[in-house]
N, C-alpha and C positions, 0 to 999 in steps of 0.2 A: 503493499500501498504507499509508504514512505515513496518505492521509488518513480511511482505510478506520477503522484504529490510534483518529484521532484524534476521528470519529463516533463510531465504537461507545463509549470512555471518554461521550462527551458525551449517549448512548444511555442506558448506565450508572447513569450518574448521573441522569437521569429514573428509572429504574425502582427506586432507590432510593430517590427520592421520593417516586415512589406507592409501596412497603411501606409506607414513613413515616407515609402517610396516615390509614392504618389504622380507620379507625368510616367513612367518608367511602360513600357509597354505590355499594354493590354495584356495578351497573351503568354507574356511571363509570369507576373502577377497571377493570373488564372492558375497555373498553372505551380503555381508558389503557395497559392491557397488551398491545390487542392492535396500535396501533397502535405503540410503541415493537418487538413484536418484523416486524412489518411493517417497519418500517426494518431494522431485523441485518436482515435480510430482503432490502434490497434492496442496502441496502453493501453481503453479503457477497458475493453475487449478480445483480448487477444487470442481468442478463440479463432477467429476470421479472418486472421491467421491462413489457417491450421484449412484453412472452406476455402479462403482466393488459389493455394497452394492446390489441393486436389485439381481444380479448374482448372489448372496451369499443364495438371504433373506434374507436381514437384510434392514430394512426399513428407515434409511438415512446412509450417508457414517460416519460421525459424530462418529454412536455408532462401523460403523466396524475399526472407526479407534481404540475406546478404548477398544476393545475388543481385535482385535489382541495385544496394547500392552499391557493388560494383558497379555495375552501368553507370549511376548517375556518376560517377567519381570518375573514371572512366571518360563519360561526358566533359563534365567539366574539367578534365585535364585537358582536353585535347581545347573546350573551345579559349580555355587561354593561352594553350602553347600558341593560337589563331592568333587571339588582340596582342598575345607577347611580340610576337612577329611584326605586326599591321605598324607594331607603336615602337621596332627597329628600324623598318622600311621610314616608317618617318625624320627618325630622326636623322637617318640617317643625305636622304634625300634634303635638311636641310640644315644642314651640316657642310654639306657642298655648293647651296644656292649661295648661303655667310661666308664659306673661304672666295668662288668664284668673286662673291660680288667686293670680299678684298684686292683683292685680284683684282681688276676691275676697277679701283679706287687706288690701288698702288699706281699703275698704268699711268691715270688718267693723272695723277698729282706727276709722275716725274715725264709725263711730255706739256705739263705744264710748264716746265721747268724752266 
């Protein structure tokens, strides 16, 4: 019972964070709401995980949760990798543009002397 209360409080913090996101993509917010409410369901009615696991052909509900956690983790790692790569390319482009601008400024300064 204590673990259920602690987990519920943790999910409630996540829910308040999702609410505070405000103008983020609606599909992302809806997905996050679904995850949080599924978390509430699985915390307070843990036998439902076995029902869902049986529906998809997995032996235990705990295994289903672990498999889903792995999939979500891999998706998030991939998303972060793509975002990091985009940031790196943007930084490279900005540094290149800045460096070429300095070269042009130096060339103009040398030609005006």
